[in-house]
Backbone as a chain_set.jsonl record, in Angstrom:
{"seq": "XXXXXXXXXXXXXXXXXXXXXXXXXXXXXXXXXXXXXXXXXXXXXXXXXXXXXXXXXXXXXXXXXXXXXXXXXXXXXXXXXXXXXXXXXXXXXXXXXXXXXXXXXXXXXXXXXXXXXXXXXXXXXXXXXXXXXXXXXXXXXXXXXXXXXXXXXXXXXXXXXXXXXXXXXXXXXXXXXXXXXXXX", "coords": {"N": [[114.899, 101.38, 121.778], [115.6, 101.734, 118.392], [115.866, 104.582, 116.243], [114.018, 104.791, 113.302], [115.139, 105.56, 110.172], [113.831, 107.127, 107.569], [113.885, 107.162, 103.964], [113.709, 109.798, 102.802], [114.562, 111.347, 104.919], [117.146, 110.684, 105.333], [120.778, 110.873, 105.364], [123.029, 111.809, 102.671], [124.96, 109.794, 102.331], [123.747, 107.61, 103.593], [121.42, 107.379, 102.049], [122.576, 106.552, 99.628], [123.365, 103.958, 100.286], [120.883, 102.866, 100.882], [119.759, 103.049, 98.303], [121.423, 101.235, 96.924], [120.7, 98.908, 98.276], [117.992, 98.566, 97.56], [118.22, 98.249, 94.788], [119.92, 95.979, 94.624], [118.449, 94.008, 96.034], [116.177, 94.02, 94.548], [113.777, 95.248, 95.186], [111.231, 97.748, 95.759], [111.536, 99.374, 98.02], [113.019, 100.308, 101.186], [114.304, 98.078, 103.5], [113.157, 97.73, 106.865], [115.077, 96.787, 108.624], [117.433, 97.82, 107.666], [116.82, 100.548, 107.722], [116.666, 101.039, 110.448], [119.242, 101.366, 111.138], [120.062, 103.627, 109.953], [120.886, 106.11, 110.993], [123.575, 105.985, 111.424], [125.779, 105.933, 109.138], [128.2, 104.606, 108.671], [128.129, 102.212, 110.204], [125.804, 101.145, 109.102], [126.666, 100.81, 106.428], [128.692, 98.84, 106.74], [127.184, 96.689, 107.788], [125.304, 96.328, 105.744], [127.015, 95.588, 103.643], [127.937, 93.198, 104.702], [125.545, 91.729, 104.8], [124.996, 91.627, 102.046], [127.286, 90.29, 101.018], [127.142, 87.854, 102.37], [124.53, 86.864, 102.032], [123.526, 87.456, 99.425], [125.577, 87.259, 97.442], [127.772, 84.642, 96.16], [127.946, 80.988, 95.941], [126.095, 79.216, 97.005], [122.714, 78.321, 96.76], [120.269, 80.915, 96.88], [117.752, 80.394, 97.906], [118.209, 78.308, 99.731], [119.814, 79.662, 101.572], [117.962, 81.542, 102.538], [116.081, 79.83, 103.734], [117.636, 78.737, 105.782], [118.272, 81.041, 107.3], [115.696, 81.796, 108.056], [115.001, 79.535, 109.601], [116.893, 79.567, 111.729], [116.312, 82.072, 112.823], [113.7, 81.673, 113.661], [114.102, 79.742, 115.64], [115.524, 81.304, 117.401], [113.599, 82.996, 118.185], [113.138, 85.452, 116.903], [111.028, 87.624, 115.761], [110.851, 89.531, 113.621], [112.963, 88.765, 111.763], [112.28, 86.076, 111.319], [109.781, 86.315, 110.078], [110.321, 88.001, 107.804], [112.39, 86.603, 106.386], [111.074, 84.248, 106.048], [109.039, 85.006, 104.293], [110.608, 85.707, 102.056], [111.877, 83.193, 101.557], [109.64, 81.518, 101.073], [108.673, 82.713, 98.792], [110.412, 81.77, 96.983], [109.865, 79.146, 96.551], [109.315, 77.904, 94.141], [111.744, 77.222, 93.11], [112.19, 74.722, 93.973], [109.907, 73.182, 93.613], [107.009, 72.626, 91.517], [104.576, 72.854, 92.61], [102.267, 75.066, 93.438], [100.996, 75.528, 95.824], [102.684, 74.766, 97.78], [104.246, 75.438, 100.796], [107.182, 76.415, 101.677], [108.586, 76.983, 104.145], [107.009, 75.734, 105.99], [107.273, 73.106, 105.522], [109.746, 71.738, 105.911], [110.657, 69.175, 106.311], [109.797, 67.77, 104.191], [109.872, 65.525, 101.347], [110.447, 66.936, 99.106], [112.367, 68.746, 99.725], [115.771, 68.784, 99.23], [118.171, 66.363, 100.403], [120.712, 67.421, 100.891], [120.095, 70.087, 101.464], [118.598, 69.78, 103.829], [120.564, 68.776, 105.545], [122.383, 70.954, 105.553], [120.739, 72.943, 106.678], [120.36, 71.924, 109.284], [123.062, 71.697, 110.245], [124.057, 74.361, 110.054], [122.189, 75.752, 111.584], [122.619, 74.554, 114.091], [125.281, 75.431, 114.447], [124.91, 78.197, 114.681], [123.322, 78.407, 116.977], [124.671, 77.013, 118.973], [127.634, 77.56, 118.97], [129.982, 76.843, 120.344], [129.83, 74.113, 120.545], [130.335, 73.121, 118.087], [131.671, 70.804, 115.761], [134.263, 69.067, 113.897], [133.071, 66.942, 112.614], [130.646, 67.886, 111.737], [131.295, 69.517, 109.605], [132.219, 67.543, 107.937], [129.819, 66.214, 107.377], [128.577, 68.095, 105.712], [130.413, 68.082, 103.598], [130.065, 65.445, 102.703], [127.567, 65.685, 101.623], [128.132, 66.978, 99.337], [128.912, 69.631, 99.29], [131.24, 72.154, 98.494], [134.472, 73.351, 99.686], [134.461, 76.177, 99.655], [131.733, 76.673, 99.581], [130.977, 75.629, 102.033], [132.204, 77.39, 103.825], [130.739, 79.631, 103.126], [128.148, 78.797, 103.881], [128.499, 78.411, 106.684], [129.117, 80.979, 107.415], [126.668, 82.133, 107.425], [125.663, 81.53, 109.943], [126.981, 83.327, 111.655], [126.129, 85.744, 110.467], [123.304, 85.634, 110.852], [123.094, 85.658, 113.625], [124.048, 88.234, 114.179], [122.188, 89.773, 112.696], [119.681, 89.101, 113.847], [120.081, 90.019, 116.419], [120.302, 92.801, 116.045], [117.739, 93.28, 114.984], [116.089, 92.54, 117.135], [116.95, 94.2, 119.331], [116.482, 96.675, 118.28], [113.771, 96.906, 117.992], [112.243, 96.908, 115.686], [109.516, 96.592, 113.358], [107.819, 94.311, 111.139], [108.166, 95.023, 107.716], [105.743, 96.985, 106.106], [105.299, 96.675, 103.366], [106.218, 94.092, 102.852], [104.605, 92.59, 104.555], [102.138, 92.937, 103.362], [102.559, 91.561, 101.01], [102.729, 88.963, 101.796]], "CA": [[114.399, 101.257, 120.418], [116.337, 102.564, 117.436], [115.093, 105.453, 115.365], [113.953, 104.346, 111.912], [115.435, 106.703, 109.315], [113.223, 106.95, 106.25], [114.712, 107.586, 102.838], [113.727, 111.26, 102.641], [115.224, 111.956, 106.072], [118.489, 110.107, 105.442], [121.919, 111.606, 104.812], [123.392, 111.379, 101.318], [125.661, 108.51, 102.442], [122.749, 106.588, 103.922], [120.563, 107.199, 100.851], [123.325, 105.76, 98.641], [123.287, 102.56, 100.731], [119.484, 102.483, 100.658], [119.591, 102.832, 96.862], [122.094, 99.983, 96.587], [119.914, 97.799, 98.826], [116.797, 98.366, 96.732], [118.696, 97.746, 93.497], [120.453, 94.632, 94.806], [117.385, 93.104, 96.455], [115.106, 94.06, 93.56], [112.529, 95.675, 95.824], [111.076, 99.202, 95.63], [111.511, 100.026, 99.328], [114.162, 100.0, 102.046], [113.911, 97.231, 104.627], [113.247, 98.35, 108.189], [116.325, 96.356, 109.252], [118.436, 98.803, 107.24], [116.419, 101.883, 108.166], [116.924, 101.24, 111.886], [120.671, 101.664, 111.265], [120.28, 104.76, 109.073], [121.532, 107.275, 111.622], [125.025, 105.8, 111.426], [126.045, 105.394, 107.798], [129.352, 103.693, 108.701], [127.622, 100.911, 110.677], [124.879, 100.692, 108.066], [127.442, 100.331, 105.286], [129.323, 97.576, 107.1], [126.181, 95.635, 107.924], [124.756, 96.084, 104.414], [128.02, 94.817, 102.891], [127.925, 91.847, 105.267], [124.33, 91.081, 104.291], [125.164, 91.386, 100.605], [128.322, 89.278, 100.812], [126.742, 86.585, 102.957], [123.222, 86.391, 101.583], [123.246, 87.653, 97.997], [126.673, 86.752, 96.62], [128.228, 83.295, 96.483], [127.532, 79.842, 95.137], [124.989, 78.506, 97.642], [121.435, 78.884, 96.285], [119.655, 81.881, 97.783], [116.61, 79.781, 98.591], [118.75, 77.594, 100.887], [120.234, 80.672, 102.553], [116.755, 82.106, 103.148], [115.511, 78.809, 104.622], [118.509, 78.65, 106.96], [118.078, 82.243, 108.116], [114.353, 81.667, 108.639], [115.018, 78.492, 110.624], [117.639, 80.051, 112.899], [115.547, 83.189, 113.4], [112.546, 81.086, 114.351], [114.617, 79.098, 116.864], [115.958, 82.378, 118.299], [112.382, 83.768, 118.479], [113.203, 86.802, 116.337], [109.819, 87.757, 114.942], [111.125, 90.26, 112.375], [113.754, 87.967, 110.816], [111.506, 84.886, 110.967], [108.746, 86.703, 109.12], [110.9, 88.523, 106.564], [113.085, 85.552, 105.637], [110.041, 83.289, 105.667], [108.404, 85.55, 103.083], [111.56, 85.552, 100.952], [112.045, 81.76, 101.265], [108.415, 80.982, 100.47], [108.544, 83.256, 97.433], [111.354, 81.031, 96.14], [109.475, 77.726, 96.546], [109.338, 77.39, 92.761], [113.079, 76.686, 92.836], [112.203, 73.331, 94.404], [108.703, 72.456, 93.217], [106.009, 73.309, 90.696], [103.364, 72.918, 93.411], [102.063, 76.466, 93.831], [100.458, 75.563, 97.186], [103.726, 74.312, 98.701], [104.799, 76.485, 101.645], [108.504, 75.897, 101.978], [108.972, 77.089, 105.555], [106.156, 74.853, 106.794], [107.474, 71.73, 105.056], [111.191, 71.51, 105.823], [110.933, 67.738, 106.333], [109.215, 67.188, 102.978], [110.78, 64.886, 100.389], [110.775, 67.936, 98.092], [113.597, 69.401, 100.176], [116.904, 67.88, 99.031], [118.931, 65.914, 101.577], [121.81, 68.373, 101.134], [119.503, 71.261, 102.111], [118.25, 69.408, 105.204], [121.819, 68.698, 106.304], [122.888, 72.32, 105.72], [119.86, 73.636, 107.632], [120.669, 71.43, 110.628], [124.43, 72.026, 110.64], [124.222, 75.81, 110.245], [121.367, 76.128, 112.74], [123.378, 74.148, 115.282], [126.446, 76.317, 114.573], [124.454, 79.51, 115.144], [122.742, 78.343, 118.314], [125.649, 76.491, 119.923], [128.923, 77.545, 118.262], [131.01, 76.176, 121.134], [129.664, 72.663, 120.394], [130.58, 72.762, 116.686], [132.735, 69.805, 115.61], [134.71, 68.745, 112.538], [132.131, 65.983, 112.029], [129.579, 68.629, 111.066], [131.856, 69.9, 108.308], [132.245, 66.311, 107.145], [128.444, 65.987, 106.904], [128.374, 68.985, 104.564], [131.247, 67.559, 102.509], [129.418, 64.234, 102.199], [126.402, 66.112, 100.836], [128.613, 67.542, 98.085], [129.269, 71.048, 99.378], [132.67, 72.434, 98.356], [135.058, 74.099, 100.802], [133.985, 77.574, 99.63], [130.305, 76.671, 99.94], [130.881, 75.381, 103.475], [132.498, 78.676, 104.473], [129.576, 80.479, 102.857], [127.054, 78.331, 104.732], [128.782, 78.675, 108.093], [129.066, 82.432, 107.604], [125.27, 82.477, 107.718], [125.464, 81.457, 111.397], [127.434, 84.613, 112.168], [125.253, 86.803, 109.967], [121.975, 85.581, 111.478], [123.205, 86.114, 115.012], [124.144, 89.698, 114.139], [120.941, 90.345, 112.177], [118.598, 88.943, 114.827], [120.382, 90.903, 117.551], [119.901, 94.159, 115.645], [116.276, 93.318, 114.851], [115.467, 92.457, 118.456], [117.209, 95.36, 120.197], [115.967, 97.888, 117.645], [112.315, 96.949, 118.13], [111.58, 97.138, 114.396], [108.363, 95.782, 112.954], [107.875, 93.796, 109.766], [107.902, 96.043, 106.705], [104.368, 96.943, 105.589], [105.323, 96.188, 101.99], [106.374, 92.637, 102.904], [103.421, 92.027, 105.209], [101.059, 92.936, 102.366], [102.876, 90.572, 99.978], [102.663, 87.601, 102.376]], "C": [[115.172, 102.219, 119.516], [115.366, 103.458, 116.664], [115.157, 104.879, 113.947], [114.131, 105.582, 111.037], [114.88, 106.413, 107.918], [114.097, 107.576, 105.176], [114.83, 109.107, 102.75], [114.457, 111.988, 103.772], [116.685, 111.545, 106.213], [119.554, 111.043, 104.862], [122.208, 111.082, 103.407], [124.082, 110.018, 101.343], [124.679, 107.367, 102.702], [121.835, 106.332, 102.738], [121.265, 106.363, 99.791], [123.272, 104.269, 99.004], [121.859, 102.048, 100.542], [119.252, 102.179, 99.177], [120.217, 101.513, 96.43], [121.286, 98.79, 97.082], [118.677, 97.526, 97.97], [117.168, 97.76, 95.379], [119.12, 96.277, 93.614], [119.36, 93.624, 95.153], [116.22, 93.06, 95.462], [113.755, 94.4, 94.169], [112.449, 97.2, 95.796], [111.018, 99.964, 96.958], [112.745, 99.592, 100.114], [113.645, 99.178, 103.229], [114.074, 97.977, 105.953], [114.547, 97.982, 108.902], [117.461, 97.311, 108.88], [118.092, 100.185, 107.775], [116.689, 102.111, 109.648], [118.4, 101.532, 112.148], [121.047, 102.946, 110.52], [120.926, 105.978, 109.688], [123.051, 107.173, 111.607], [125.415, 105.13, 110.111], [127.242, 104.437, 107.772], [128.923, 102.293, 109.143], [126.681, 100.325, 109.633], [125.64, 100.108, 106.882], [128.081, 98.974, 105.579], [128.328, 96.438, 107.174], [125.499, 95.321, 106.592], [125.735, 95.247, 103.587], [128.072, 93.376, 103.4], [126.693, 91.086, 104.774], [124.515, 90.697, 102.831], [126.159, 90.252, 100.354], [127.877, 87.9, 101.279], [125.487, 86.013, 102.306], [123.022, 86.444, 100.076], [124.323, 87.022, 97.119], [126.999, 85.311, 96.991], [127.603, 82.232, 95.607], [126.366, 79.06, 95.728], [123.68, 79.144, 97.174], [120.786, 79.786, 97.329], [118.486, 81.275, 98.543], [117.092, 79.021, 99.819], [119.178, 78.584, 101.965], [119.022, 81.249, 103.276], [116.118, 81.115, 104.118], [116.325, 78.733, 105.916], [118.291, 79.85, 107.87], [116.714, 82.205, 108.794], [114.38, 80.688, 109.805], [115.742, 78.949, 111.889], [116.854, 81.162, 113.597], [114.348, 82.686, 114.19], [112.99, 80.467, 115.675], [115.066, 80.149, 117.887], [114.792, 83.29, 118.698], [112.479, 85.217, 118.028], [112.052, 86.948, 115.338], [110.098, 88.424, 113.599], [111.838, 89.364, 111.371], [113.02, 86.697, 110.399], [110.492, 85.221, 109.891], [109.349, 87.11, 107.785], [111.559, 87.411, 105.751], [112.142, 84.4, 105.285], [109.338, 83.722, 104.386], [109.333, 85.355, 101.886], [111.715, 84.084, 100.57], [110.814, 81.204, 100.56], [108.203, 81.507, 99.058], [109.452, 82.527, 96.456], [111.017, 79.54, 96.063], [109.551, 77.111, 95.163], [110.718, 76.858, 92.371], [113.155, 75.198, 93.173], [111.011, 72.521, 93.922], [107.8, 73.307, 92.338], [104.684, 73.466, 91.44], [103.202, 74.327, 93.97], [101.53, 76.606, 95.257], [101.492, 75.144, 98.237], [104.295, 75.502, 99.46], [106.104, 75.944, 102.215], [108.811, 75.876, 103.472], [108.13, 76.208, 106.476], [106.383, 73.385, 106.47], [108.945, 71.371, 104.93], [111.568, 70.033, 105.877], [110.387, 67.023, 105.102], [110.287, 66.544, 102.102], [111.176, 65.839, 99.262], [112.09, 68.64, 98.433], [114.754, 68.417, 99.998], [117.617, 67.549, 100.342], [120.044, 66.904, 101.915], [121.292, 69.635, 101.833], [119.202, 70.949, 103.573], [119.498, 69.35, 106.077], [122.361, 70.097, 106.569], [122.048, 73.092, 106.729], [120.217, 73.218, 109.058], [122.054, 71.881, 111.085], [124.579, 73.519, 110.926], [123.381, 76.305, 111.411], [122.083, 75.762, 114.033], [124.573, 75.068, 115.519], [126.042, 77.689, 115.11], [123.996, 79.478, 116.6], [123.72, 77.856, 119.378], [127.03, 76.419, 119.27], [130.031, 76.82, 119.023], [130.939, 74.659, 121.002], [129.963, 72.192, 118.967], [131.799, 71.853, 116.572], [133.08, 69.594, 114.135], [133.748, 67.787, 111.834], [131.006, 66.693, 111.27], [130.04, 69.13, 109.697], [131.856, 68.693, 107.387], [130.852, 65.976, 106.595], [128.152, 66.847, 105.673], [129.179, 68.515, 103.361], [130.607, 66.329, 101.877], [128.183, 64.55, 101.362], [126.817, 66.812, 99.546], [128.956, 69.011, 98.117], [130.782, 71.189, 99.291], [133.163, 73.218, 99.571], [134.56, 75.541, 100.823], [132.507, 77.657, 99.983], [130.128, 76.445, 101.439], [131.185, 76.659, 104.25], [131.303, 79.623, 104.319], [128.404, 80.099, 103.761], [127.302, 78.693, 106.191], [128.817, 80.165, 108.409], [127.643, 82.904, 107.881], [125.003, 82.446, 109.221], [125.84, 82.787, 112.044], [126.483, 85.731, 111.748], [123.913, 86.804, 110.692], [122.047, 86.029, 112.929], [123.298, 87.633, 115.087], [122.804, 90.312, 113.739], [119.802, 90.244, 113.187], [118.831, 89.836, 116.043], [119.943, 92.329, 117.224], [118.383, 94.267, 115.579], [115.598, 93.339, 116.22], [115.701, 93.715, 119.278], [116.675, 96.656, 119.594], [114.458, 98.025, 117.804], [111.575, 97.153, 116.824], [110.436, 96.154, 114.169], [108.557, 95.335, 111.521], [107.452, 94.911, 108.812], [106.473, 95.886, 106.164], [104.314, 96.338, 104.197], [105.44, 94.658, 101.943], [105.154, 91.977, 103.515], [102.257, 91.942, 104.219], [101.291, 91.881, 101.292], [102.692, 89.146, 100.482], [101.293, 86.979, 102.262]], "O": [[115.365, 103.385, 119.86], [114.2, 103.117, 116.47], [116.232, 104.525, 113.461], [113.366, 106.54, 111.146], [115.396, 105.564, 107.191], [114.946, 108.421, 105.463], [115.935, 109.639, 102.636], [114.915, 113.117, 103.594], [117.38, 112.011, 107.116], [119.277, 111.877, 104.0], [121.692, 110.039, 103.006], [123.825, 109.177, 100.481], [124.779, 106.296, 102.103], [121.507, 105.18, 102.45], [120.626, 105.55, 99.123], [123.148, 103.42, 98.121], [121.656, 100.921, 100.091], [118.626, 101.176, 98.836], [119.619, 100.758, 95.662], [121.192, 97.774, 96.394], [118.358, 96.37, 97.693], [116.491, 96.854, 94.894], [118.724, 95.442, 92.802], [119.348, 92.512, 94.625], [115.377, 92.165, 95.529], [112.719, 93.903, 93.727], [113.479, 97.874, 95.809], [110.503, 101.081, 97.007], [113.424, 98.632, 99.749], [112.664, 99.55, 103.874], [115.011, 98.755, 106.132], [115.066, 98.77, 109.693], [118.346, 97.576, 109.694], [118.974, 100.913, 108.231], [116.916, 103.246, 110.068], [118.769, 101.906, 113.261], [122.222, 103.308, 110.463], [121.471, 106.811, 108.963], [123.74, 108.182, 111.765], [125.383, 103.905, 109.995], [127.289, 103.543, 106.928], [129.311, 101.3, 108.526], [126.759, 99.137, 109.319], [125.298, 99.033, 106.39], [128.014, 98.063, 104.754], [128.594, 95.342, 106.68], [125.151, 94.169, 106.336], [125.328, 94.304, 102.908], [128.233, 92.444, 102.613], [126.798, 89.926, 104.375], [124.221, 89.57, 102.435], [125.888, 89.355, 99.555], [128.202, 86.893, 100.65], [125.403, 84.81, 102.061], [122.4, 85.545, 99.51], [124.007, 86.324, 96.155], [126.549, 84.818, 98.025], [126.848, 82.515, 94.676], [125.709, 78.308, 95.008], [123.548, 80.368, 97.187], [120.758, 79.458, 98.515], [118.259, 81.612, 99.705], [116.44, 79.081, 100.861], [118.925, 78.358, 103.148], [119.052, 81.426, 104.494], [115.666, 81.502, 105.195], [115.763, 78.672, 107.009], [118.142, 79.692, 109.082], [116.593, 82.544, 109.971], [113.845, 80.977, 110.875], [115.251, 78.737, 112.998], [116.751, 81.179, 114.824], [114.025, 83.213, 115.254], [112.337, 80.644, 116.703], [114.998, 79.913, 119.093], [114.976, 84.242, 119.456], [111.961, 86.112, 118.695], [112.117, 86.448, 114.215], [109.64, 87.949, 112.559], [111.371, 89.215, 110.241], [113.124, 86.279, 109.246], [110.36, 84.496, 108.905], [108.928, 86.613, 106.74], [111.308, 87.292, 104.552], [112.389, 83.662, 104.331], [109.074, 82.905, 103.504], [108.902, 84.894, 100.829], [111.689, 83.753, 99.384], [110.935, 80.496, 99.56], [107.618, 80.821, 98.22], [109.287, 82.648, 95.242], [111.818, 78.756, 95.555], [109.823, 75.918, 95.029], [110.838, 76.116, 91.396], [114.062, 74.497, 92.723], [111.094, 71.296, 93.831], [107.82, 74.536, 92.4], [103.773, 74.135, 90.954], [103.93, 74.725, 94.88], [101.604, 77.689, 95.838], [101.211, 75.165, 99.435], [104.771, 76.462, 98.853], [106.107, 75.116, 103.126], [109.249, 74.855, 104.001], [108.51, 75.968, 107.621], [105.759, 72.512, 107.073], [109.349, 70.76, 103.94], [112.69, 69.675, 105.521], [110.504, 65.803, 104.989], [111.448, 66.955, 102.11], [112.137, 65.576, 98.54], [112.826, 69.073, 97.546], [114.718, 67.322, 100.56], [117.654, 68.361, 101.266], [120.291, 67.192, 103.087], [121.973, 70.19, 102.695], [119.51, 71.748, 104.458], [119.489, 69.821, 107.214], [122.759, 70.399, 107.694], [122.597, 73.823, 107.554], [120.359, 74.067, 109.937], [122.202, 72.392, 112.195], [125.168, 73.898, 111.939], [123.813, 77.188, 112.152], [122.146, 76.567, 114.963], [124.85, 75.444, 116.657], [126.768, 78.276, 115.914], [124.254, 80.412, 117.36], [123.617, 78.237, 120.544], [127.542, 75.323, 119.041], [130.926, 76.243, 118.406], [131.913, 73.979, 121.324], [129.857, 71.002, 118.67], [132.828, 72.095, 117.203], [132.286, 69.905, 113.246], [133.622, 67.814, 110.61], [130.48, 66.169, 110.288], [129.259, 69.161, 108.746], [131.535, 68.801, 106.204], [130.731, 65.504, 105.465], [127.551, 66.375, 104.708], [128.689, 68.544, 102.233], [130.606, 66.187, 100.654], [127.801, 63.767, 100.492], [125.963, 67.199, 98.747], [129.263, 69.592, 97.076], [131.521, 70.442, 99.933], [132.366, 73.69, 100.382], [134.266, 76.075, 101.892], [132.077, 78.619, 100.621], [129.221, 77.013, 102.047], [130.499, 76.975, 105.222], [130.916, 80.319, 105.257], [127.747, 80.968, 104.336], [126.414, 79.222, 106.86], [128.572, 80.566, 109.547], [127.437, 83.95, 108.496], [124.209, 83.241, 109.725], [125.103, 83.308, 112.881], [126.081, 86.559, 112.565], [123.434, 87.861, 111.104], [121.143, 86.714, 113.408], [122.692, 88.25, 115.963], [122.34, 91.263, 114.369], [119.042, 91.196, 113.364], [117.879, 90.351, 116.629], [119.288, 92.983, 118.035], [117.806, 95.24, 116.066], [114.637, 94.08, 116.428], [114.76, 94.251, 119.864], [116.44, 97.626, 120.315], [113.925, 99.133, 117.755], [110.402, 97.528, 116.833], [110.409, 95.05, 114.714], [109.358, 95.906, 110.78], [106.499, 95.644, 109.076], [106.055, 94.784, 105.809], [103.398, 95.58, 103.877], [104.83, 94.011, 101.092], [104.715, 90.925, 103.052], [101.485, 90.983, 104.241], [100.333, 91.359, 100.721], [102.519, 88.222, 99.686], [101.09, 85.847, 102.702]]}, "num_chains": 1, "name": "protein.A"}
């Protein structure tokens, strides 16, 4: 189990990354996934930059990225990532519907979910779970749904990111952030 490094106990370098994470994510606390890496600011910085580049930046809607990460995490049985990304995805349901009772992560087959999202969820989940079986036909499916070459790279990068993130979450033994659990 990794040691969780709280903000007040962190080095100056780690605190700077924590500050950037709170600012970028728009939340008033540091995620446990980051805090479990706080003893090594170099690793933390690299993984934070990867999270930011893969999940926050880019052209693919964040709600789709959150759904994909939730779906892969659920299939990989990573409790932390399934819960956290489920909370984030469900908080973005309004991007797809005005129905305030719609729970996005429980309705991935709903007609509310665009066909392009369903295809991306399936293709990226398959890529994350069985990368050796990935074929050019799967890229073609994304192209047929209207995703550009840069969006396809962005989507497929999620497969790599989720595998790294779930591995860290599982081997670290972290629990869901109290702040997120209370918001759910």
